[in-house]
VOKEDREN-98504 format. One line per 3 residues: number of its first residue (from 1); their letters; for each residue x, z, y of C-alpha. Coordinates in pm, whole numbers, always signed. Example, Ala and Ser with C-alpha at 12.3 -4.5 7.8 and 13.67 -1.06 7.14 Angstrom:
1) as) +1230,+780,-450; +1367,+714,-106
//
This chain:
1) mdy) -1261,+40,+2593; -1306,-271,+2378; -1170,-554,+2588
4) kqq) -1203,-804,+2304; -1576,-737,+2306; -1579,-759,+2685
7) vtd) -1405,-1100,+2674; -1646,-1217,+2403; -1953,-1105,+2600
10) alv) -1830,-1277,+2918; -1770,-1603,+2730; -2108,-1590,+2551
13) kal) -2281,-1583,+2891; -2059,-1852,+3043; -2105,-2084,+2743
16) dgq) -2482,-2032,+2748; -2523,-2011,+2370; -2296,-2301,+2270
19) lta) -2091,-2063,+2054; -2198,-1737,+1891; -2021,-1408,+1965
22) dei) -1856,-1416,+1618; -1733,-1773,+1671; -1583,-1681,+2007
25) ssk) -1426,-1360,+1880; -1261,-1542,+1586; -1100,-1793,+1824
28) ler) -945,-1542,+2064; -566,-1538,+2055; -304,-1291,+2167
31) pkt) -47,-1458,+2398; +315,-1412,+2291; +405,-1230,+2612
34) sdk) +196,-1017,+2848; +278,-1234,+3151; +60,-1504,+2986
37) gdl) -234,-1264,+2965; -369,-1012,+2716; -621,-1234,+2537
40) afp) -661,-1612,+2550; -950,-1842,+2465; -863,-2201,+2361
43) tft) -1120,-2468,+2456; -1012,-2743,+2210; -1310,-2690,+1978
46) lak) -1556,-2749,+2263; -1413,-3091,+2353; -1619,-3281,+2094
49) tlh) -1953,-3121,+2178; -1908,-3126,+2555; -1732,-3467,+2565
52) qap) -1478,-3338,+2813; -1104,-3276,+2816; -1014,-2918,+2713
55) qqi) -839,-2861,+3047; -1157,-2951,+3237; -1368,-2730,+3013
58) aqd) -1136,-2437,+3085; -1163,-2498,+3460; -1543,-2517,+3447
61) lag) -1569,-2202,+3232; -1349,-2007,+3475; -1595,-2087,+3752
64) kld) -1889,-1957,+3549; -1724,-1640,+3416; -1820,-1295,+3535
67) qtg) -1471,-1150,+3588; -1591,-796,+3655; -1370,-543,+3474
70) fdk) -1072,-778,+3439; -761,-775,+3652; -782,-1156,+3665
73) vev) -858,-1467,+3458; -621,-1764,+3477; -657,-2121,+3356
76) vgp) -342,-2253,+3190; -402,-2603,+3055; -672,-2580,+2787
79) yln) -657,-2197,+2778; -846,-1925,+2962; -609,-1630,+2989
82) fff) -765,-1288,+3043; -567,-1006,+3205; -703,-657,+3147
85) dka) -744,-387,+3411; -418,-200,+3339; -506,+130,+3506
88) ays) -845,+162,+3337; -717,+37,+3000; -416,+271,+2994
91) eat) -630,+568,+3093; -894,+499,+2827; -636,+437,+2553
94) lnt) -411,+736,+2621; -703,+972,+2672; -851,+866,+2339
97) vlt) -526,+910,+2145; -448,+1249,+2299; -804,+1376,+2249
100) qga) -831,+1266,+1886; -470,+1330,+1782; -407,+1260,+1413
103) dyg) -776,+1165,+1375; -727,+862,+1602; -827,+550,+1409
106) qnq) -1038,+747,+1160; -1373,+589,+1073; -1652,+658,+825
109) dga) -1702,+304,+696; -1661,+419,+336; -1936,+685,+359
112) ngn) -1731,+903,+120; -1777,+655,-166; -1556,+711,-472
115) vpi) -1274,+462,-530; -1072,+511,-850; -723,+360,-812
118) dms) -537,+270,-1131; -174,+300,-1019; +186,+375,-1119
121) spn) +109,+397,-1495; +460,+422,-1642; +513,+400,-2017
124) iak) +590,+723,-2197; +946,+758,-2333; +1079,+506,-2085
127) pms) +1241,+595,-1753; +1082,+521,-1419; +1286,+229,-1296
130) mgh) +1274,+45,-966; +1013,-170,-1137; +767,+123,-1121
133) lrs) +817,+180,-749; +577,-86,-623; +259,+18,-807
136) tvi) +327,+382,-716; +387,+347,-342; +139,+61,-286
139) gns) -133,+255,-469; -53,+576,-284; -64,+404,+55
142) iae) -390,+224,-24; -538,+564,-117; -438,+708,+222
145) ilk) -569,+401,+405; -900,+422,+217; -930,+789,+311
148) kng) -867,+699,+677; -1161,+458,+646; -1396,+722,+510
151) yhp) -1365,+657,+134; -1286,+913,-136; -992,+773,-336
154) ikd) -927,+899,-690; -567,+829,-792; -551,+772,-1168
157) nhl) -210,+755,-1333; -318,+558,-1641; -13,+644,-1854
160) gdw) +109,+400,-2116; +104,+664,-2387; -23,+461,-2683
163) gtq) +60,+142,-2866; +297,-21,-3113; +601,+76,-2906
166) fgk) +558,+430,-3035; +595,+306,-3389; +923,+147,-3281
169) lit) +1039,+460,-3102; +954,+691,-3392; +1137,+455,-3629
172) ayk) +1442,+449,-3401; +1440,+828,-3361; +1412,+884,-3738
175) lwg) +1704,+645,-3799; +1946,+732,-3519; +1817,+1027,-3317
178) nee) +1846,+1403,-3330; +1653,+1679,-3158; +1945,+1836,-2971
181) dvk) +2045,+1510,-2802; +1688,+1446,-2688; +1651,+1799,-2552
184) kdp) +1968,+1761,-2342; +1874,+1424,-2189; +1523,+1326,-2302
187) ink) +1445,+996,-2134; +1789,+840,-2144; +1824,+918,-2515
190) lve) +1478,+782,-2599; +1554,+463,-2406; +1886,+432,-2587
193) yyv) +1699,+443,-2920; +1438,+194,-2800; +1698,-55,-2677
196) rfh) +1896,-21,-3001; +1580,-92,-3203; +1529,-424,-3021
199) ked) +1891,-524,-3072; +1894,-445,-3442; +1553,-584,-3536
202) vdk) +1683,-934,-3458; +1883,-926,-3781; +1670,-665,-3958
205) pel) +1304,-777,-3938; +1213,-504,-4186; +1244,-259,-3892
208) dde) +929,-412,-3745; +742,-343,-4069; +860,+17,-4061
211) are) +753,+50,-3695; +407,-85,-3774; +375,+167,-4054
214) wfr) +467,+460,-3826; +214,+347,-3567; -50,+319,-3839
217) kle) +33,+678,-3935; +2,+784,-3572; -339,+619,-3542
220) ngd) -452,+789,-3862; -351,+1135,-3737; -33,+1189,-3943
223) qea) +104,+1528,-3831; +472,+1431,-3804; +393,+1113,-3612
226) hdl) +156,+1299,-3378; +405,+1582,-3312; +680,+1335,-3221
229) wqw) +442,+1138,-2997; +328,+1459,-2823; +689,+1564,-2766
232) fre) +788,+1225,-2624; +485,+1241,-2391; +560,+1593,-2259
235) vsl) +927,+1532,-2180; +845,+1200,-2016; +571,+1343,-1797
238) qef) +799,+1623,-1683; +1058,+1371,-1566; +795,+1148,-1403
241) ndi) +658,+1444,-1208; +1004,+1526,-1073; +1018,+1174,-924
244) ykv) +661,+1187,-793; +747,+1514,-617; +1042,+1348,-442
247) lgv) +819,+1055,-338; +544,+1292,-222; +290,+1127,-452
250) efd) +18,+1326,-627; -252,+1217,-873; -607,+1328,-943
253) tyn) -591,+1244,-1314; -337,+1146,-1579; -578,+1006,-1837
256) gea) -354,+772,-2035; -441,+514,-2299; -453,+779,-2574
259) fyn) -738,+956,-2390; -962,+660,-2467; -889,+636,-2842
262) dkl) -1216,+805,-2937; -1412,+582,-2699; -1320,+244,-2849
265) aev) -1587,+244,-3120; -1858,+265,-2853; -1707,-34,-2671
268) vql) -1724,-246,-2986; -2079,-127,-3058; -2198,-206,-2704
271) lkd) -2050,-554,-2726; -2223,-607,-3062; -2554,-474,-2930
274) dhl) -2537,-722,-2640; -2449,-1003,-2885; -2127,-1066,-2695
277) lve) -1882,-1039,-2986; -1818,-1356,-3182; -1575,-1418,-3465
280) sqg) -1280,-1648,-3407; -1021,-1699,-3682; -1105,-1357,-3821
283) aqv) -1072,-1182,-3485; -1353,-1058,-3259; -1370,-1217,-2911
286) vdl) -1597,-1243,-2608; -1664,-1602,-2502; -1588,-1642,-2131
289) eky) -1634,-2018,-2104; -1890,-1986,-1824; -1623,-1809,-1616
292) dln) -1378,-2091,-1696; -1160,-1838,-1882; -1019,-1821,-2232
295) pal) -1200,-1595,-2481; -1114,-1224,-2446; -967,-1092,-2772
298) ilk) -1127,-752,-2838; -1026,-681,-3199; -749,-842,-3404
301) sdg) -826,-980,-3748; -705,-652,-3901; -948,-456,-3681
304) asl) -681,-325,-3442; -776,-277,-3077; -593,-428,-2781
307) yit) -518,-338,-2421; -845,-490,-2304; -1044,-279,-2553
310) rdi) -898,+33,-2395; -943,-100,-2042; -1312,-163,-2110
313) ata) -1343,+196,-2234; -1156,+313,-1923; -1384,+116,-1690
316) lyr) -1694,+257,-1862; -1559,+612,-1832; -1477,+570,-1462
319) drt) -1816,+411,-1398; -2003,+700,-1559; -1778,+973,-1419
322) yhp) -1726,+857,-1060; -2004,+601,-989; -1746,+409,-784
325) vkn) -1817,+187,-484; -1492,+6,-562; -1265,+8,-867
328) lyv) -902,-79,-791; -616,-174,-1025; -274,-180,-854
331) vgs) -91,-387,-1114; +170,-665,-1091; +67,-1023,-1017
334) eqm) +165,-1139,-1366; -157,-971,-1488; -393,-1167,-1260
337) yyf) -546,-1375,-1541; -592,-1068,-1759; -790,-887,-1489
340) kql) -1012,-1191,-1440; -1095,-1163,-1810; -1154,-787,-1789
343) kav) -1386,-825,-1490; -1575,-1107,-1664; -1628,-902,-1983
346) lee) -1752,-604,-1780; -1990,-829,-1588; -2122,-966,-1919
349) mkv) -2175,-605,-2028; -2361,-543,-1699; -2139,-247,-1612
352) psa) -2265,-148,-1262; -1922,-128,-1095; -1794,-458,-1242
355) kdl) -1872,-664,-932; -1658,-427,-722; -1360,-430,-958
358) hhi) -1057,-555,-769; -713,-631,-905; -457,-551,-632
361) pfg) -160,-766,-740; +195,-749,-609; +519,-942,-650
364) lit) +822,-847,-855; +1105,-624,-742; +1439,-767,-848
367) vdg) +1799,-659,-813; +2051,-934,-747; +1769,-1178,-819
370) kkl) +1718,-1055,-1177; +1404,-897,-1322; +1436,-544,-1461
373) str) +1358,-481,-1828; +1374,-167,-2043; +1377,-372,-2363
376) sgr) +1692,-563,-2263; +1855,-249,-2127; +1861,-384,-1770
379) iil) +1731,-75,-1591; +1797,+65,-1245; +1661,+417,-1247
382) lad) +1432,+508,-959; +1565,+865,-959; +1920,+736,-910
385) vlh) +1817,+508,-624; +1631,+789,-446; +1931,+1021,-490
388) dsv) +2174,+759,-355; +1946,+683,-61; +1923,+1049,+41
391) kma) +2300,+1085,+11; +2361,+779,+229; +2107,+902,+484
394) qee) +2284,+1238,+501; +2618,+1066,+569; +2457,+861,+846
397) ive) +2295,+1168,+1004; +2620,+1369,+995; +2788,+1084,+1182
400) knp) +2509,+1035,+1440; +2398,+1395,+1494; +2650,+1644,+1348
403) tla) +2481,+1947,+1513; +2138,+1878,+1361; +2013,+2206,+1214
406) nke) +1823,+2091,+904; +2034,+1793,+793; +1944,+1815,+423
409) eva) +1567,+1810,+478; +1588,+1530,+735; +1818,+1330,+503
412) kqv) +1554,+1359,+230; +1278,+1244,+467; +1488,+952,+591
415) gvg) +1637,+852,+256; +1310,+859,+59; +1118,+715,+354
418) aiv) +1360,+423,+371; +1286,+326,+9; +908,+354,+51
421) fgd) +895,+179,+389; +1137,-89,+267; +886,-177,-4
424) lkn) +567,-152,+201; +682,-354,+502; +665,-660,+275
427) erm) +331,-824,+208; +256,-699,-140; +235,-1044,-302
430) nsi) +591,-1122,-191; +869,-1044,-436; +1151,-819,-316
433) dfv) +1520,-843,-393; +1632,-485,-344; +1945,-397,-143
436) lad) +1970,-24,-69; +2206,-50,+229; +1962,-281,+410
439) qlk) +1678,-28,+382; +1881,+250,+545; +1986,+75,+864
442) feg) +1881,+252,+1182; +1840,-86,+1353; +1607,-366,+1251
445) etg) +1273,-349,+1074; +1339,-40,+864; +1188,+300,+800
448) pyv) +1475,+487,+973; +1430,+267,+1282; +1062,+363,+1309
451) qya) +1134,+730,+1231; +1407,+735,+1496; +1174,+591,+1762
454) rar) +930,+874,+1693; +1211,+1137,+1694; +1322,+1000,+2033
457) aes) +967,+1047,+2164; +967,+1407,+2041; +1304,+1467,+2209
460) ilr) +1161,+1350,+2544; +861,+1581,+2503; +1089,+1879,+2430
463) kaa) +1288,+1811,+2747; +965,+1802,+2951; +801,+2102,+2787
466) dvn) +712,+2251,+3127; +506,+1949,+3235; +132,+1978,+3176
469) vqa) +25,+1674,+2971; -353,+1647,+2970; -590,+1425,+2773
472) ngn) -747,+1277,+3085; -654,+1093,+3403; -360,+910,+3247
475) qit) -329,+590,+3447; -1,+396,+3421; +68,+108,+3655
478) dpe) +421,+44,+3525; +414,-309,+3370; +694,-206,+3130
481) awd) +446,+27,+2956; +182,-238,+2904; +288,-374,+2562
484) tik) +313,-21,+2423; -32,+75,+2553; -188,-239,+2404
487) ala) -17,-166,+2073; -156,+189,+2070; -506,+57,+2140
490) dfp) -485,-170,+1834; -442,+114,+1582; -812,+154,+1482
493) avv) -836,-222,+1415; -512,-209,+1214; -653,+74,+999
496) rma) -961,-134,+919; -765,-453,+850; -525,-275,+612
499) cde) -826,-138,+423; -1014,-469,+408; -705,-650,+277
502) yep) -567,-366,+61; -243,-438,+245; -12,-149,+349
505) svv) +226,-399,+514; -32,-434,+794; +36,-71,+885
508) aky) +413,-98,+832; +444,-406,+1054; +228,-233,+1313
511) air) +455,+75,+1309; +754,-153,+1370; +570,-316,+1661
514) vak) +494,+21,+1825; +853,+139,+1774; +996,-181,+1923
517) sfn) +766,-180,+2226; +836,+191,+2290; +1214,+146,+2261
520) kyy) +1194,-142,+2508; +988,+71,+2746; +1232,+362,+2713
523) aht) +1527,+131,+2785; +1372,+8,+3112; +1197,+320,+3242
526) kvl) +1320,+663,+3347; +1041,+853,+3179; +1134,+1197,+3317
529) tdd) +1145,+1094,+3686; +952,+1360,+3877; +677,+1159,+4047
532) ael) +299,+1128,+4041; +292,+929,+3712; +520,+1164,+3515
535) par) +230,+1333,+3328; +86,+991,+3242; +423,+864,+3115
538) lal) +456,+1176,+2900; +103,+1118,+2775; +222,+773,+2665
541) vka) +523,+924,+2488; +301,+1180,+2313; +55,+907,+2210
544) vst) +342,+701,+2065; +467,+1000,+1867; +115,+1069,+1736
547) vik) +42,+710,+1632; +382,+646,+1469; +356,+970,+1271
550) esl) +6,+882,+1153; +112,+525,+1066; +401,+656,+858
553) rll) +172,+910,+689; -59,+628,+580; +245,+469,+413
556) gvq) +351,+792,+242; +653,+834,+471; +741,+1151,+658
559) apd) +829,+1162,+1028; +1106,+1409,+1119; +1091,+1560,+1470
562) em) +1469,+1531,+1504; +1722,+1293,+1352
//
């Protein structure tokens, strides 16, 4: 039952065409508390055209409104406040959730269109730090949200497995490394070499020359250089996959930068054929003046390719392979200008999917207000944070529920979920200063708080296992349940909004809202009282459990049945 549409339709008739349905719908507001109504229409914007005071307009409109299907409509100053029919609304909402289950909120807007998502993309031979968390979990959640909206997401872990840093790493390994040390602790040792290189090349600039030479050898297929690169890649990917397994994140492809090496010549040729390449100080660039952007540097003066050369090759490959309806890049906000250039070059090349290329930027994650950097040695390893979070969650669970049967598994779900939810509850463009203890609190706007609300709902359902909860006839007249029912009814709109805005925080904030409203309901209502509305109250509890679990799933967070 779409009451927003019902309110809109009633106002369209009463206003006799003075505002369109879209104009009315966009102006509808949700009152802060249910005692002020369920939807409100402000009349300020009509004052100029009708030459009347907003309060008078509201009074006149109330007299013209067809109030059929509403509990009541009240005039409060310049507002028309609409109160929904609680019995009908609760029945329609709960019946829909219980009938559809985990499919509630699913739509087919995307018509199964392919959407490649460039996400995570750590650099080989460097550890996954907290700095890699955001692209990974934001990209993963967007993929789940897209799927819920009928799209076919393709998660592409575009590994940073090529570039001059490998010349530096090979140089460092040849100077200071040995095979046994790397085998014992691959990533940490490789990072140690990389950090040492950047400390020593300050006073020894000849190291940079040596690094350039090793990278040149790698590009030219030198066997020793290639074998070392391949080894660094394999041990890195193994460690990355261990972390992805803990996070519950999977990928459809791991085509890194090296995959596109043999595709760069075609990029340059296509640009030449389209007369897009021009020489500038010996380098080859694409003029983007008409986009109000600086020229895009495609080839250096020595003929070397750049990131954008590879990204053009990547975009061409994805376009030809997937024929995408959207092309998403979940990459930090510091790359916003770069992606404007990339999109502009692809549009100049008339690549079909260029117009639907979207950079999904996000803010930094800092620790104690400081940016993380592998080069400077300031790294907080993601694996360590996940381990510590699970350990802290286990300690909390032992204290709260010492008889819980599967403490270790629940601790993993809570500890990992706390890290993921703690990231995604923030609007992605906001930067985050990470404090682990804050993410693990069972009170406040945290993952454990939402998980615990759902576990409480499951506990109630276990206690009432003998009551027949049906997916029909669920009318609740209890006013304490009203905010929760309205929240449940909003889920399909939340799913669409999160997709339209590429914004997982829409779902996370919604999950918090449902958990809060349910906890408030539970605190004021004896759910298991044996009366005529008991099955309906249990239907509400089951609907809450279903919707919270599905909301958490869209975020990549698990929902334990017991905590």
